[in-house]
C-alpha positions in Angstrom: 9.0 45.3 -0.9 12.2 43.4 -0.3 10.3 40.3 0.7 8.4 40.3 -2.6 11.5 40.8 -4.6 13.3 37.9 -2.8 10.3 35.6 -3.3 10.2 36.4 -7.0 14.0 35.7 -7.3 13.6 32.4 -5.5 10.9 31.4 -8.0 12.9 32.6 -11.0 15.9 31.2 -12.7 18.4 33.9 -12.0 21.4 33.5 -9.6 19.3 33.3 -6.5 16.8 30.8 -7.9 19.5 28.6 -9.4 21.6 28.6 -6.2 18.5 27.7 -4.2 17.8 24.8 -6.5 21.3 23.5 -6.4 21.4 23.7 -2.6 18.2 21.6 -2.4 19.2 19.0 -5.1 22.7 18.6 -3.7 21.7 18.5 0.0 23.7 16.1 2.2 20.6 14.0 2.9 17.2 13.8 1.3 15.3 14.9 4.5 17.5 18.0 4.8 16.7 18.7 1.1 13.0 18.3 1.8 13.2 20.7 4.7 14.9 23.2 2.4 12.1 22.7 -0.1 9.6 23.6 2.5 11.6 26.7 3.4 11.9 27.5 -0.3 8.1 27.2 -0.8 7.4 29.4 2.2 10.0 32.1 1.3 9.1 32.0 -2.4 5.3 32.1 -1.6 4.8 29.0 -3.7 1.5 27.3 -2.9 1.9 24.0 -1.1 -0.2 22.3 -3.7 2.3 23.2 -6.4 4.9 20.9 -4.7 2.4 18.1 -4.2 1.2 18.8 -0.7 -2.5 18.3 -1.4 -5.0 16.5 0.8 -5.8 13.1 -0.6 -9.5 12.2 -1.2 -9.1 9.6 1.6 -6.2 9.4 4.0 -7.0 5.8 4.9 -7.4 4.5 1.4 -4.5 6.5 0.1 -2.3 5.0 2.8 -3.5 1.5 2.3 -3.0 1.8 -1.5 0.5 3.2 -1.0 1.5 0.4 1.3 0.1 -2.4 -0.9 1.5 -0.9 -4.2 4.9 -0.3 -2.6 5.3 -3.9 -1.5 4.1 -5.3 -4.8 6.3 -3.0 -6.8 9.4 -3.9 -4.8 8.7 -7.7 -5.3 8.1 -7.1 -9.0 11.4 -5.2 -9.3 13.3 -7.9 -7.3 11.8 -10.9 -9.0 11.4 -9.7 -12.6 12.9 -6.4 -13.6 16.3 -6.5 -11.9 17.1 -10.1 -12.9 16.3 -9.1 -16.5 18.9 -6.4 -16.2 21.4 -8.9 -14.9 21.6 -7.5 -11.4 23.2 -9.4 -8.6 20.5 -11.1 -6.5 22.2 -9.7 -3.4 22.2 -6.0 -2.8 25.9 -5.6 -1.9 25.6 -2.0 -0.9 23.2 -2.9 2.0 24.0 -6.5 2.7 25.5 -5.4 6.0 21.9 -5.2 7.2 21.4 -9.0 7.0 20.6 -10.1 10.5 22.0 -6.8 11.8 19.4 -5.5 14.3 21.8 -2.8 15.5 21.7 -1.1 12.1 17.9 -1.3 11.7 16.8 1.9 13.6 19.0 4.2 11.4 17.9 2.4 8.3 14.3 2.6 9.2 14.6 6.4 9.7 16.4 6.6 6.3 13.8 4.8 4.3 10.7 6.4 6.0 11.8 10.0 6.6 14.7 10.1 4.2 13.2 8.3 1.2 9.5 8.5 1.8 9.3 12.1 2.9 12.6 13.5 1.7 13.1 12.0 -1.8 9.5 12.4 -2.8 9.4 16.1 -1.7 12.7 16.8 -3.5 12.5 14.7 -6.7 8.8 14.8 -7.4 7.3 17.8 -5.6 10.1 20.4 -5.9 11.8 19.2 -9.1 8.5 18.9 -11.0 7.6 22.5 -9.8 10.9 23.9 -11.0 10.9 22.1 -14.4 7.3 23.0 -15.0 8.1 26.6 -14.4 10.8 26.2 -17.0 9.2 23.9 -19.6 5.5 24.3 -19.1 2.6 21.9 -18.5 2.0 20.4 -22.0 2.0 16.7 -22.5 5.4 16.8 -24.2 6.9 19.0 -21.4 5.4 16.7 -18.7 6.9 13.6 -20.4 10.3 15.3 -20.5 10.0 16.3 -16.9 9.2 12.7 -15.9 12.3 11.5 -17.8 14.6 14.2 -16.6 13.6 13.9 -13.0 13.9 10.1 -13.1 17.4 10.3 -14.7 18.5 12.7 -11.9 17.0 10.4 -9.3 19.0 7.5 -10.8 22.2 9.4 -10.9 21.8 10.5 -7.3 21.8 6.8 -6.3 24.9 5.9 -8.2 27.6 7.0 -5.6 26.2 4.8 -2.9 24.6 1.9 -4.8 26.5 1.6 -8.1 24.9 0.7 -11.4 22.2 -1.6 -10.1 21.0 1.0 -7.6 21.1 3.7 -10.3 19.0 1.5 -12.7 16.5 0.6 -10.0 16.2 4.2 -8.9 15.7 5.4 -12.5 12.9 2.9 -13.1 11.1 3.6 -9.8 11.6 7.3 -10.6 9.7 6.8 -13.9 6.9 5.0 -12.1 6.6 7.5 -9.2 7.0 10.5 -11.6 4.2 9.2 -13.9 1.9 8.8 -10.9 2.8 12.3 -9.6 2.2 13.8 -13.1 -1.3 12.3 -13.1 -2.3 12.9 -9.5 -0.3 15.9 -8.4 -0.3 14.5 -4.9 2.6 13.3 -2.8 1.0 11.5 0.1 0.4 8.1 -1.5 3.8 8.3 -3.2 5.5 9.0 0.1 3.8 5.9 1.6 4.5 3.8 -1.5 8.2 4.8 -1.5 8.6 4.1 2.2 6.8 0.8 1.8 9.0 -0.1 -1.2 12.2 0.5 0.7 10.9 -1.2 3.9 10.2 -4.3 1.8 13.7 -4.1 0.5 15.1 -3.8 4.0 13.0 -6.8 5.1 14.3 -8.9 2.3 17.9 -8.1 3.1 17.5 -8.4 6.9 15.9 -11.9 6.7 18.2 -13.0 3.9 15.3 -13.5 1.4 16.8 -11.5 -1.5 18.2 -14.5 -3.5 15.0 -16.5 -3.0 12.8 -13.7 -4.3 15.2 -12.9 -7.1 14.9 -16.5 -8.3 11.1 -16.8 -8.1 10.8 -16.7 -11.8 14.3 -16.8 -13.3 16.0 -19.8 -11.8 
């Protein structure tokens, strides 16, 4: 049947599969890319579980863990990791958010739907599925997939955030990718990612970035 052949081509690495992958990875915004992933999974007859859409053992505890880990991870990045990399305490790319309540609604949508749902679906769920189909599921292949997906995640942040944004994205990609490689579930990562970015927005909005960046390194 034509539908079966189309599904097989979408899952493969011929012209159709490669084109679909590029359309998703180069989507204008992460949430559009995520919607394309869901369409790809449906049309290619890929199980939802293969892209990380698995029910967590507990919705409540997974959500609480995601929120807490996201906040702690962001503070750790801001106070320890980024200062060690020589990053500016102030995020210049998003400093316009400082005290800017008008810009908050759009940014809140971007970090919850765009980053939490969108980036995790694309860079962890979809990209892991594609690379696993290509490289396999061995420990070595999984390690390579975590590294490759993190590198691409970092590069994707360079145009809008420069070198510091790329470095931070690559490091968070390694952490999120490792968690996904172990759990195979996206929900906690979606919450953790959104919480990470919401904490970043809060630090910028209330002009707390410099204070937090100098908690340890004065």
